[in-house]
N, CA, C and O atoms as a GROMACS GRO file, in nm:
protein
  556
    1MET      N    1   2.437  28.482  -9.809
    1MET     CA    2   2.396  28.470  -9.660
    1MET      C    3   2.458  28.500  -9.529
    1MET      O    4   2.408  28.490  -9.416
    2LEU      N    5   2.561  28.535  -9.561
    2LEU     CA    6   2.574  28.697  -9.417
    2LEU      C    7   2.572  28.758  -9.444
    2LEU      O    8   2.668  28.806  -9.384
    3TYR      N    9   2.520  28.876  -9.535
    3TYR     CA   10   2.452  28.937  -9.547
    3TYR      C   11   2.320  28.977  -9.487
    3TYR      O   12   2.305  29.083  -9.426
    4VAL      N   13   2.204  28.868  -9.511
    4VAL     CA   14   2.120  28.794  -9.446
    4VAL      C   15   2.171  28.729  -9.285
    4VAL      O   16   2.077  28.665  -9.238
    5PHE      N   17   2.228  28.729  -9.241
    5PHE     CA   18   2.271  28.671  -9.087
    5PHE      C   19   2.265  28.770  -9.030
    5PHE      O   20   2.202  28.774  -8.924
    6TYR      N   21   2.356  28.929  -9.102
    6TYR     CA   22   2.440  29.028  -8.977
    6TYR      C   23   2.261  29.091  -8.989
    6TYR      O   24   2.240  29.160  -8.890
    7LYS      N   25   2.153  29.085  -9.069
    7LYS     CA   26   2.032  29.189  -9.092
    7LYS      C   27   1.926  29.171  -8.964
    7LYS      O   28   1.841  29.236  -8.903
    8LEU      N   29   2.000  29.014  -8.964
    8LEU     CA   30   1.856  28.972  -8.866
    8LEU      C   31   1.921  28.992  -8.707
    8LEU      O   32   2.033  28.998  -8.657
    9PRO      N   33   1.749  29.000  -8.650
    9PRO     CA   34   1.786  29.046  -8.456
    9PRO      C   35   1.868  28.917  -8.418
    9PRO      O   36   1.893  28.809  -8.471
   10LYS      N   37   1.897  28.980  -8.301
   10LYS     CA   38   2.021  28.883  -8.231
   10LYS      C   39   1.994  28.694  -8.234
   10LYS      O   40   2.058  28.592  -8.258
   11ASN      N   41   1.829  28.744  -8.186
   11ASN     CA   42   1.806  28.580  -8.138
   11ASN      C   43   1.763  28.518  -8.270
   11ASN      O   44   1.752  28.396  -8.267
   12LEU      N   45   1.741  28.564  -8.358
   12LEU     CA   46   1.755  28.430  -8.501
   12LEU      C   47   1.870  28.419  -8.617
   12LEU      O   48   1.878  28.374  -8.731
   13ARG      N   49   1.983  28.510  -8.492
   13ARG     CA   50   2.097  28.490  -8.555
   13ARG      C   51   2.105  28.411  -8.538
   13ARG      O   52   2.072  28.322  -8.617
   14LEU      N   53   2.171  28.382  -8.382
   14LEU     CA   54   2.156  28.237  -8.319
   14LEU      C   55   2.097  28.076  -8.399
   14LEU      O   56   2.151  27.967  -8.416
   15GLU      N   57   1.962  28.133  -8.433
   15GLU     CA   58   1.850  27.994  -8.489
   15GLU      C   59   1.986  27.990  -8.600
   15GLU      O   60   2.076  27.906  -8.595
   16MET      N   61   1.977  28.082  -8.680
   16MET     CA   62   2.012  28.045  -8.820
   16MET      C   63   2.188  27.974  -8.816
   16MET      O   64   2.244  27.887  -8.882
   17ALA      N   65   2.227  28.051  -8.720
   17ALA     CA   66   2.363  27.988  -8.706
   17ALA      C   67   2.364  27.850  -8.648
   17ALA      O   68   2.445  27.769  -8.695
   18VAL      N   69   2.307  27.823  -8.580
   18VAL     CA   70   2.298  27.686  -8.532
   18VAL      C   71   2.190  27.603  -8.617
   18VAL      O   72   2.176  27.485  -8.583
   19GLY      N   73   2.100  27.657  -8.739
   19GLY     CA   74   2.006  27.585  -8.824
   19GLY      C   75   2.121  27.555  -8.942
   19GLY      O   76   2.136  27.438  -8.977
   20PHE      N   77   2.169  27.618  -8.978
   20PHE     CA   78   2.318  27.612  -9.063
   20PHE      C   79   2.421  27.483  -9.029
   20PHE      O   80   2.467  27.405  -9.112
   21ILE      N   81   2.454  27.483  -8.831
   21ILE     CA   82   2.519  27.342  -8.852
   21ILE      C   83   2.502  27.250  -8.864
   21ILE      O   84   2.569  27.161  -8.916
   22ILE      N   85   2.356  27.251  -8.796
   22ILE     CA   86   2.271  27.136  -8.846
   22ILE      C   87   2.236  27.111  -8.997
   22ILE      O   88   2.228  26.992  -9.029
   23ALA      N   89   2.215  27.209  -9.101
   23ALA     CA   90   2.215  27.161  -9.244
   23ALA      C   91   2.339  27.050  -9.274
   23ALA      O   92   2.343  26.930  -9.301
   24VAL      N   93   2.447  27.171  -9.251
   24VAL     CA   94   2.585  27.074  -9.299
   24VAL      C   95   2.556  26.962  -9.268
   24VAL      O   96   2.569  26.870  -9.348
   25PHE      N   97   2.500  26.938  -9.122
   25PHE     CA   98   2.610  26.778  -9.086
   25PHE      C   99   2.495  26.668  -9.116
   25PHE      O  100   2.522  26.548  -9.125
   26ILE      N  101   2.327  26.735  -9.135
   26ILE     CA  102   2.242  26.673  -9.225
   26ILE      C  103   2.286  26.612  -9.379
   26ILE      O  104   2.269  26.508  -9.443
   27ALA      N  105   2.365  26.765  -9.398
   27ALA     CA  106   2.402  26.722  -9.551
   27ALA      C  107   2.489  26.607  -9.578
   27ALA      O  108   2.500  26.508  -9.650
   28VAL      N  109   2.540  26.667  -9.488
   28VAL     CA  110   2.713  26.605  -9.520
   28VAL      C  111   2.686  26.441  -9.486
   28VAL      O  112   2.736  26.383  -9.583
   29VAL      N  113   2.636  26.349  -9.403
   29VAL     CA  114   2.531  26.244  -9.377
   29VAL      C  115   2.464  26.169  -9.507
   29VAL      O  116   2.472  26.054  -9.551
   30ILE      N  117   2.414  26.254  -9.538
   30ILE     CA  118   2.323  26.205  -9.632
   30ILE      C  119   2.375  26.200  -9.762
   30ILE      O  120   2.358  26.121  -9.854
   31ASP      N  121   2.434  26.292  -9.750
   31ASP     CA  122   2.532  26.279  -9.936
   31ASP      C  123   2.651  26.187  -9.912
   31ASP      O  124   2.712  26.136 -10.006
   32LYS      N  125   2.685  26.167  -9.778
   32LYS     CA  126   2.776  25.999  -9.769
   32LYS      C  127   2.702  25.900  -9.847
   32LYS      O  128   2.720  25.860  -9.961
   33LEU      N  129   2.593  25.865  -9.738
   33LEU     CA  130   2.449  25.781  -9.783
   33LEU      C  131   2.410  25.723  -9.884
   33LEU      O  132   2.374  25.607  -9.905
   34ALA      N  133   2.426  25.862  -9.983
   34ALA     CA  134   2.346  25.848 -10.074
   34ALA      C  135   2.462  25.817 -10.213
   34ALA      O  136   2.422  25.799 -10.328
   35GLY      N  137   2.560  25.817 -10.185
   35GLY     CA  138   2.674  25.772 -10.249
   35GLY      C  139   2.679  25.658 -10.190
   35GLY      O  140   2.584  25.607 -10.250
   36LYS      N  141   2.720  25.566 -10.109
   36LYS     CA  142   2.703  25.457 -10.103
   36LYS      C  143   2.654  25.358 -10.192
   36LYS      O  144   2.711  25.271 -10.259
   37LEU      N  145   2.499  25.403 -10.172
   37LEU     CA  146   2.383  25.394 -10.220
   37LEU      C  147   2.350  25.364 -10.390
   37LEU      O  148   2.275  25.286 -10.448
   38TYR      N  149   2.442  25.464 -10.434
   38TYR     CA  150   2.356  25.498 -10.546
   38TYR      C  151   2.519  25.506 -10.616
   38TYR      O  152   2.612  25.520 -10.536
   39TYR      N  153   2.546  25.498 -10.741
   39TYR     CA  154   2.650  25.500 -10.837
   39TYR      C  155   2.648  25.532 -10.978
   39TYR      O  156   2.603  25.460 -11.066
   40ASP      N  157   2.708  25.662 -10.995
   40ASP     CA  158   2.700  25.691 -11.113
   40ASP      C  159   2.770  25.772 -11.162
   40ASP      O  160   2.788  25.892 -11.138
   41PRO      N  161   2.831  25.673 -11.266
   41PRO     CA  162   2.987  25.707 -11.370
   41PRO      C  163   2.939  25.892 -11.402
   41PRO      O  164   2.827  25.937 -11.424
   42ARG      N  165   3.063  25.962 -11.394
   42ARG     CA  166   3.076  26.080 -11.431
   42ARG      C  167   3.088  26.107 -11.581
   42ARG      O  168   3.130  26.017 -11.654
   43PRO      N  169   3.048  26.246 -11.639
   43PRO     CA  170   2.988  26.202 -11.782
   43PRO      C  171   3.089  26.196 -11.844
   43PRO      O  172   3.095  26.113 -11.935
   44PHE      N  173   3.221  26.294 -11.814
   44PHE     CA  174   3.287  26.234 -11.892
   44PHE      C  175   3.412  26.063 -11.899
   44PHE      O  176   3.508  26.028 -11.968
   45VAL      N  177   3.335  26.006 -11.787
   45VAL     CA  178   3.396  25.872 -11.826
   45VAL      C  179   3.284  25.808 -11.901
   45VAL      O  180   3.306  25.767 -12.015
   46SER      N  181   3.213  25.801 -11.868
   46SER     CA  182   3.110  25.720 -11.946
   46SER      C  183   3.051  25.730 -12.097
   46SER      O  184   3.008  25.641 -12.170
   47HIS      N  185   3.064  25.891 -12.125
   47HIS     CA  186   3.108  25.958 -12.269
   47HIS      C  187   3.213  26.033 -12.325
   47HIS      O  188   3.226  26.136 -12.390
   48HIS      N  189   3.288  25.936 -12.272
   48HIS     CA  190   3.421  25.946 -12.292
   48HIS      C  191   3.487  26.072 -12.339
   48HIS      O  192   3.549  26.070 -12.445
   49VAL      N  193   3.476  26.193 -12.259
   49VAL     CA  194   3.483  26.310 -12.333
   49VAL      C  195   3.562  26.376 -12.232
   49VAL      O  196   3.563  26.323 -12.122
   50SER      N  197   3.653  26.520 -12.255
   50SER     CA  198   3.725  26.546 -12.192
   50SER      C  199   3.611  26.673 -12.067
   50SER      O  200   3.518  26.745 -12.103
   51PRO      N  201   3.666  26.656 -11.931
   51PRO     CA  202   3.562  26.723 -11.839
   51PRO      C  203   3.660  26.857 -11.926
   51PRO      O  204   3.767  26.857 -11.986
   52LEU      N  205   3.533  26.985 -11.884
   52LEU     CA  206   3.576  27.124 -11.881
   52LEU      C  207   3.698  27.136 -11.761
   52LEU      O  208   3.802  27.201 -11.773
   53ILE      N  209   3.652  27.045 -11.625
   53ILE     CA  210   3.708  27.098 -11.542
   53ILE      C  211   3.760  26.945 -11.508
   53ILE      O  212   3.703  26.836 -11.516
   54ASN      N  213   3.910  26.991 -11.463
   54ASN     CA  214   3.978  26.808 -11.442
   54ASN      C  215   3.913  26.807 -11.312
   54ASN      O  216   3.867  26.903 -11.251
   55HIS      N  217   3.916  26.644 -11.270
   55HIS     CA  218   3.786  26.578 -11.178
   55HIS      C  219   3.830  26.414 -11.168
   55HIS      O  220   3.831  26.353 -11.275
   56ALA      N  221   3.865  26.346 -11.054
   56ALA     CA  222   3.865  26.267 -11.054
   56ALA      C  223   3.743  26.182 -11.105
   56ALA      O  224   3.624  26.213 -11.112
   57ALA      N  225   3.792  26.093 -11.131
   57ALA     CA  226   3.719  25.967 -11.258
   57ALA      C  227   3.642  25.913 -11.113
   57ALA      O  228   3.671  25.797 -11.084
   58ASP      N  229   3.553  25.979 -11.024
   58ASP     CA  230   3.494  25.849 -10.932
   58ASP      C  231   3.343  25.818 -10.926
   58ASP      O  232   3.282  25.778 -11.026
   59ASN      N  233   3.283  25.838 -10.798
   59ASN     CA  234   3.116  25.828 -10.789
   59ASN      C  235   3.105  25.989 -10.826
   59ASN      O  236   3.193  26.066 -10.790
   60GLY      N  237   2.991  26.034 -10.901
   60GLY     CA  238   2.965  26.185 -10.947
   60GLY      C  239   2.842  26.198 -10.866
   60GLY      O  240   2.813  26.315 -10.840
   61PHE      N  241   2.755  26.101 -10.814
   61PHE     CA  242   2.635  26.112 -10.744
   61PHE      C  243   2.687  26.130 -10.630
   61PHE      O  244   2.802  26.096 -10.598
   62PRO      N  245   2.548  26.222 -10.511
   62PRO     CA  246   2.566  26.375 -10.566
   62PRO      C  247   2.633  26.479 -10.602
   62PRO      O  248   2.750  26.484 -10.566
   63SER      N  249   2.598  26.549 -10.653
   63SER     CA  250   2.675  26.667 -10.657
   63SER      C  251   2.668  26.718 -10.511
   63SER      O  252   2.580  26.683 -10.432
   64GLU      N  253   2.769  26.806 -10.482
   64GLU     CA  254   2.806  26.829 -10.381
   64GLU      C  255   2.820  26.991 -10.391
   64GLU      O  256   2.833  27.056 -10.287
   65HIS      N  257   2.819  27.040 -10.492
   65HIS     CA  258   2.874  27.195 -10.496
   65HIS      C  259   2.703  27.253 -10.494
   65HIS      O  260   2.663  27.366 -10.466
   66THR      N  261   2.604  27.101 -10.547
   66THR     CA  262   2.477  27.150 -10.582
   66THR      C  263   2.399  27.111 -10.400
   66THR      O  264   2.333  27.182 -10.325
   67ILE      N  265   2.439  26.994 -10.391
   67ILE     CA  266   2.396  27.068 -10.221
   67ILE      C  267   2.438  27.125 -10.106
   67ILE      O  268   2.375  27.124 -10.000
   68ALA      N  269   2.580  27.191 -10.132
   68ALA     CA  270   2.613  27.277 -10.066
   68ALA      C  271   2.532  27.489 -10.124
   68ALA      O  272   2.520  27.586 -10.050
   69ALA      N  273   2.515  27.484 -10.198
   69ALA     CA  274   2.442  27.570 -10.286
   69ALA      C  275   2.268  27.568 -10.233
   69ALA      O  276   2.195  27.658 -10.191
   70MET      N  277   2.248  27.441 -10.253
   70MET     CA  278   2.064  27.437 -10.159
   70MET      C  279   2.054  27.446 -10.093
   70MET      O  280   1.947  27.504 -10.073
   71THR      N  281   2.150  27.407  -9.937
   71THR     CA  282   2.094  27.402  -9.846
   71THR      C  283   2.150  27.521  -9.825
   71THR      O  284   2.112  27.539  -9.709
   72ILE      N  285   2.233  27.645  -9.862
   72ILE     CA  286   2.223  27.746  -9.845
   72ILE      C  287   2.084  27.819  -9.883
   72ILE      O  288   2.032  27.885  -9.793
   73SER      N  289   2.032  27.813  -9.984
   73SER     CA  290   1.926  27.853 -10.014
   73SER      C  291   1.800  27.764  -9.967
   73SER      O  292   1.708  27.782 -10.047
   74THR      N  293   1.770  27.687  -9.880
   74THR     CA  294   1.697  27.636  -9.840
   74THR      C  295   1.663  27.711  -9.716
   74THR      O  296   1.550  27.751  -9.688
   75LEU      N  297   1.789  27.730  -9.632
   75LEU     CA  298   1.763  27.776  -9.509
   75LEU      C  299   1.724  27.920  -9.611
   75LEU      O  300   1.614  27.902  -9.664
   76LEU      N  301   1.766  28.011  -9.636
   76LEU     CA  302   1.742  28.127  -9.639
   76LEU      C  303   1.627  28.146  -9.660
   76LEU      O  304   1.581  28.236  -9.589
   77TYR      N  305   1.545  28.093  -9.740
   77TYR     CA  306   1.431  28.065  -9.788
   77TYR      C  307   1.334  28.091  -9.640
   77TYR      O  308   1.226  28.146  -9.659
   78PHE      N  309   1.361  28.062  -9.534
   78PHE     CA  310   1.324  28.082  -9.412
   78PHE      C  311   1.324  28.205  -9.325
   78PHE      O  312   1.265  28.230  -9.220
   79TYR      N  313   1.406  28.271  -9.397
   79TYR     CA  314   1.455  28.390  -9.325
   79TYR      C  315   1.423  28.535  -9.409
   79TYR      O  316   1.366  28.636  -9.369
   80ARG      N  317   1.472  28.508  -9.519
   80ARG     CA  318   1.425  28.654  -9.635
   80ARG      C  319   1.402  28.558  -9.766
   80ARG      O  320   1.496  28.510  -9.828
   81LYS      N  321   1.249  28.533  -9.802
   81LYS     CA  322   1.214  28.437  -9.928
   81LYS      C  323   1.300  28.527 -10.060
   81LYS      O  324   1.338  28.455 -10.152
   82LYS      N  325   1.318  28.616 -10.067
   82LYS     CA  326   1.348  28.770 -10.195
   82LYS      C  327   1.503  28.648 -10.179
   82LYS      O  328   1.489  28.528 -10.202
   83PHE      N  329   1.590  28.687 -10.152
   83PHE     CA  330   1.721  28.649 -10.107
   83PHE      C  331   1.789  28.492 -10.151
   83PHE      O  332   1.898  28.466 -10.204
   84ALA      N  333   1.660  28.387 -10.097
   84ALA     CA  334   1.635  28.317 -10.140
   84ALA      C  335   1.620  28.247 -10.267
   84ALA      O  336   1.706  28.168 -10.306
   85LEU      N  337   1.514  28.273 -10.332
   85LEU     CA  338   1.483  28.305 -10.493
   85LEU      C  339   1.635  28.340 -10.536
   85LEU      O  340   1.707  28.257 -10.592
   86VAL      N  341   1.672  28.455 -10.507
   86VAL     CA  342   1.823  28.396 -10.606
   86VAL      C  343   1.915  28.353 -10.577
   86VAL      O  344   2.002  28.336 -10.663
   87ALA      N  345   1.937  28.315 -10.443
   87ALA     CA  346   2.008  28.198 -10.446
   87ALA      C  347   1.962  28.053 -10.494
   87ALA      O  348   2.054  27.975 -10.522
   88PHE      N  349   1.871  28.021 -10.504
   88PHE     CA  350   1.818  27.898 -10.611
   88PHE      C  351   1.861  27.958 -10.713
   88PHE      O  352   1.917  27.857 -10.757
   89VAL      N  353   1.887  28.045 -10.799
   89VAL     CA  354   1.846  28.054 -10.944
   89VAL      C  355   2.028  28.041 -10.934
   89VAL      O  356   2.080  27.994 -11.035
   90LEU      N  357   2.106  28.072 -10.842
   90LEU     CA  358   2.264  28.053 -10.815
   90LEU      C  359   2.252  27.882 -10.867
   90LEU      O  360   2.303  27.810 -10.953
   91THR      N  361   2.162  27.872 -10.769
   91THR     CA  362   2.218  27.685 -10.736
   91THR      C  363   2.177  27.650 -10.857
   91THR      O  364   2.270  27.581 -10.900
   92VAL      N  365   2.099  27.656 -10.935
   92VAL     CA  366   2.070  27.580 -11.075
   92VAL      C  367   2.157  27.599 -11.182
   92VAL      O  368   2.203  27.517 -11.261
   93ILE      N  369   2.176  27.753 -11.170
   93ILE     CA  370   2.375  27.760 -11.260
   93ILE      C  371   2.459  27.643 -11.205
   93ILE      O  372   2.497  27.553 -11.280
   94ILE      N  373   2.491  27.645 -11.062
   94ILE     CA  374   2.582  27.582 -11.068
   94ILE      C  375   2.579  27.417 -11.074
   94ILE      O  376   2.671  27.335 -11.074
   95GLY      N  377   2.409  27.399 -11.078
   95GLY     CA  378   2.444  27.217 -11.102
   95GLY      C  379   2.453  27.252 -11.310
   95GLY      O  380   2.545  27.214 -11.382
   96SER      N  381   2.336  27.326 -11.351
   96SER     CA  382   2.372  27.354 -11.530
   96SER      C  383   2.541  27.348 -11.537
   96SER      O  384   2.593  27.277 -11.622
   97ALA      N  385   2.620  27.424 -11.446
   97ALA     CA  386   2.748  27.426 -11.501
   97ALA      C  387   2.835  27.288 -11.487
   97ALA      O  388   2.922  27.226 -11.549
   98ARG      N  389   2.767  27.278 -11.382
   98ARG     CA  390   2.856  27.171 -11.354
   98ARG      C  391   2.813  26.989 -11.458
   98ARG      O  392   2.890  26.894 -11.474
   99VAL      N  393   2.680  27.002 -11.504
   99VAL     CA  394   2.635  26.897 -11.591
   99VAL      C  395   2.724  26.974 -11.750
   99VAL      O  396   2.811  26.900 -11.796
  100ALA      N  397   2.708  27.093 -11.815
  100ALA     CA  398   2.815  27.165 -11.899
  100ALA      C  399   2.940  27.103 -11.858
  100ALA      O  400   2.947  27.006 -11.933
  101ALA      N  401   3.025  27.101 -11.797
  101ALA     CA  402   3.161  27.055 -11.763
  101ALA      C  403   3.202  26.926 -11.759
  101ALA      O  404   3.311  26.879 -11.727
  102HIS      N  405   3.042  26.845 -11.816
  102HIS     CA  406   3.101  26.720 -11.807
  102HIS      C  407   3.158  26.644 -11.645
  102HIS      O  408   3.228  26.542 -11.638
  103VAL      N  409   3.123  26.701 -11.561
  103VAL     CA  410   3.174  26.615 -11.465
  103VAL      C  411   3.045  26.564 -11.374
  103VAL      O  412   3.060  26.505 -11.266
  104HIS      N  413   2.940  26.590 -11.422
  104HIS     CA  414   2.779  26.564 -11.336
  104HIS      C  415   2.677  26.572 -11.397
  104HIS      O  416   2.642  26.682 -11.440
  105SER      N  417   2.581  26.428 -11.422
  105SER     CA  418   2.491  26.398 -11.509
  105SER      C  419   2.349  26.460 -11.457
  105SER      O  420   2.342  26.484 -11.336
  106PRO      N  421   2.250  26.485 -11.528
  106PRO     CA  422   2.152  26.574 -11.456
  106PRO      C  423   2.082  26.475 -11.277
  106PRO      O  424   2.020  26.539 -11.192
  107ILE      N  425   2.106  26.363 -11.266
  107ILE     CA  426   2.090  26.298 -11.172
  107ILE      C  427   2.172  26.323 -11.097
  107ILE      O  428   2.058  26.277 -11.104
  108ASP      N  429   2.220  26.337 -11.056
  108ASP     CA  430   2.332  26.402 -11.020
  108ASP      C  431   2.288  26.511 -10.921
  108ASP      O  432   2.276  26.509 -10.799
  109ILE      N  433   2.263  26.626 -11.029
  109ILE     CA  434   2.231  26.780 -10.985
  109ILE      C  435   2.074  26.782 -10.892
  109ILE      O  436   2.037  26.856 -10.801
  110ILE      N  437   2.005  26.662 -10.964
  110ILE     CA  438   1.880  26.602 -10.878
  110ILE      C  439   1.920  26.586 -10.733
  110ILE      O  440   1.897  26.670 -10.646
  111GLY      N  441   1.938  26.553 -10.728
  111GLY     CA  442   2.018  26.435 -10.590
  111GLY      C  443   2.056  26.583 -10.504
  111GLY      O  444   2.017  26.631 -10.398
  112GLY      N  445   2.129  26.617 -10.587
  112GLY     CA  446   2.165  26.730 -10.528
  112GLY      C  447   2.034  26.827 -10.500
  112GLY      O  448   2.037  26.847 -10.378
  113LEU      N  449   1.987  26.856 -10.523
  113LEU     CA  450   1.906  26.937 -10.501
  113LEU      C  451   1.830  26.884 -10.383
  113LEU      O  452   1.840  26.942 -10.274
  114VAL      N  453   1.743  26.761 -10.401
  114VAL     CA  454   1.685  26.714 -10.306
  114VAL      C  455   1.742  26.676 -10.132
  114VAL      O  456   1.689  26.651 -10.024
  115ILE      N  457   1.844  26.687 -10.171
  115ILE     CA  458   1.977  26.634 -10.064
  115ILE      C  459   1.964  26.747 -10.004
  115ILE      O  460   1.905  26.738  -9.897
  116GLY      N  461   2.009  26.887 -10.045
  116GLY     CA  462   1.994  27.014  -9.980
  116GLY      C  463   1.888  27.068  -9.900
  116GLY      O  464   1.875  27.107  -9.784
  117ALA      N  465   1.780  27.050 -10.052
  117ALA     CA  466   1.707  27.117  -9.927
  117ALA      C  467   1.616  27.049  -9.794
  117ALA      O  468   1.547  27.119  -9.721
  118ILE      N  469   1.632  26.891  -9.778
  118ILE     CA  470   1.622  26.795  -9.688
  118ILE      C  471   1.685  26.885  -9.609
  118ILE      O  472   1.626  26.959  -9.532
  119ALA      N  473   1.824  26.882  -9.626
  119ALA     CA  474   1.887  26.929  -9.493
  119ALA      C  475   1.889  27.067  -9.428
  119ALA      O  476   1.909  27.091  -9.309
  120GLY      N  477   1.865  27.149  -9.521
  120GLY     CA  478   1.841  27.333  -9.522
  120GLY      C  479   1.685  27.314  -9.359
  120GLY      O  480   1.669  27.355  -9.245
  121ALA      N  481   1.608  27.223  -9.462
  121ALA     CA  482   1.494  27.237  -9.403
  121ALA      C  483   1.467  27.220  -9.179
  121ALA      O  484   1.423  27.267  -9.074
  122GLY      N  485   1.557  27.082  -9.270
  122GLY     CA  486   1.578  27.003  -9.131
  122GLY      C  487   1.740  27.121  -9.053
  122GLY      O  488   1.792  27.043  -8.972
  123GLY      N  489   1.762  27.158  -9.052
  123GLY     CA  490   1.844  27.247  -8.970
  123GLY      C  491   1.738  27.340  -8.936
  123GLY      O  492   1.724  27.374  -8.819
  124TYR      N  493   1.648  27.393  -9.042
  124TYR     CA  494   1.551  27.498  -8.987
  124TYR      C  495   1.480  27.466  -8.873
  124TYR      O  496   1.471  27.517  -8.762
  125TYR      N  497   1.432  27.370  -8.924
  125TYR     CA  498   1.295  27.274  -8.799
  125TYR      C  499   1.368  27.241  -8.687
  125TYR      O  500   1.340  27.310  -8.589
  126LEU      N  501   1.454  27.156  -8.670
  126LEU     CA  502   1.541  27.150  -8.585
  126LEU      C  503   1.625  27.246  -8.471
  126LEU      O  504   1.636  27.229  -8.350
  127ALA      N  505   1.693  27.382  -8.582
  127ALA     CA  506   1.732  27.462  -8.417
  127ALA      C  507   1.694  27.519  -8.328
  127ALA      O  508   1.747  27.530  -8.217
  128PRO      N  509   1.567  27.576  -8.376
  128PRO     CA  510   1.491  27.577  -8.240
  128PRO      C  511   1.500  27.477  -8.098
  128PRO      O  512   1.537  27.481  -7.980
  129LYS      N  513   1.450  27.402  -8.178
  129LYS     CA  514   1.455  27.267  -8.033
  129LYS      C  515   1.654  27.252  -7.963
  129LYS      O  516   1.690  27.224  -7.848
  130ILE      N  517   1.712  27.272  -8.043
  130ILE     CA  518   1.833  27.219  -7.951
  130ILE      C  519   1.891  27.355  -7.889
  130ILE      O  520   1.947  27.344  -7.780
  131ILE      N  521   1.883  27.498  -7.954
  131ILE     CA  522   1.851  27.562  -7.897
  131ILE      C  523   1.752  27.597  -7.765
  131ILE      O  524   1.781  27.702  -7.708
  132THR      N  525   1.652  27.531  -7.718
  132THR     CA  526   1.592  27.515  -7.631
  132THR      C  527   1.641  27.424  -7.546
  132THR      O  528   1.655  27.446  -7.426
  133ALA      N  529   1.674  27.307  -7.607
  133ALA     CA  530   1.696  27.193  -7.530
  133ALA      C  531   1.852  27.210  -7.470
  133ALA      O  532   1.876  27.147  -7.367
  134PHE      N  533   1.951  27.285  -7.524
  134PHE     CA  534   2.055  27.360  -7.425
  134PHE      C  535   2.053  27.493  -7.381
  134PHE      O  536   2.149  27.567  -7.403
  135GLY      N  537   1.933  27.537  -7.310
  135GLY     CA  538   1.876  27.602  -7.208
  135GLY      C  539   1.861  27.799  -7.276
  135GLY      O  540   1.837  27.897  -7.206
  136SER      N  541   1.884  27.795  -7.426
  136SER     CA  542   1.875  27.925  -7.471
  136SER      C  543   1.766  27.958  -7.498
  136SER      O  544   1.708  27.865  -7.556
  137LYS      N  545   1.665  28.100  -7.477
  137LYS     CA  546   1.545  28.094  -7.508
  137LYS      C  547   1.543  28.190  -7.618
  137LYS      O  548   1.622  28.278  -7.651
  138LYS      N  549   1.405  28.142  -7.679
  138LYS     CA  550   1.392  28.182  -7.794
  138LYS      C  551   1.308  28.301  -7.837
  138LYS      O  552   1.191  28.268  -7.854
  139THR      N  553   1.328  28.400  -7.855
  139THR     CA  554   1.222  28.575  -7.821
  139THR      C  555   1.202  28.611  -7.941
  139THR      O  556   1.139  28.715  -7.964
   0.00000   0.00000   0.00000
């Protein structure tokens, strides 16, 4: 993401930075709300297995690692589609690894993918509006 950021024209760098900040805010809000609305015990608790990664036995929904990776992947999509494809593949690998480690179930990963996509797209679409509202022109 940083490579793409530095290769963008200056006006798009501002847009991407603002979009990222907005996307992170959206992701955190939806993550916290989703975690309150739906509880999914971690697989190592419900299946009585040892996780590959030491983790608290709390709510696994949604996967915050997947949310973070998908938010970045989605934001990248709007600026450099080829980089976004690579980032999306890495996001799927991250989610799969979390399932393989018994710290998340597939529904946690799917929730993370959806939330990350909403957050990344929301950040992208809201950034120009915020920039315009604060008086900076998009050229």
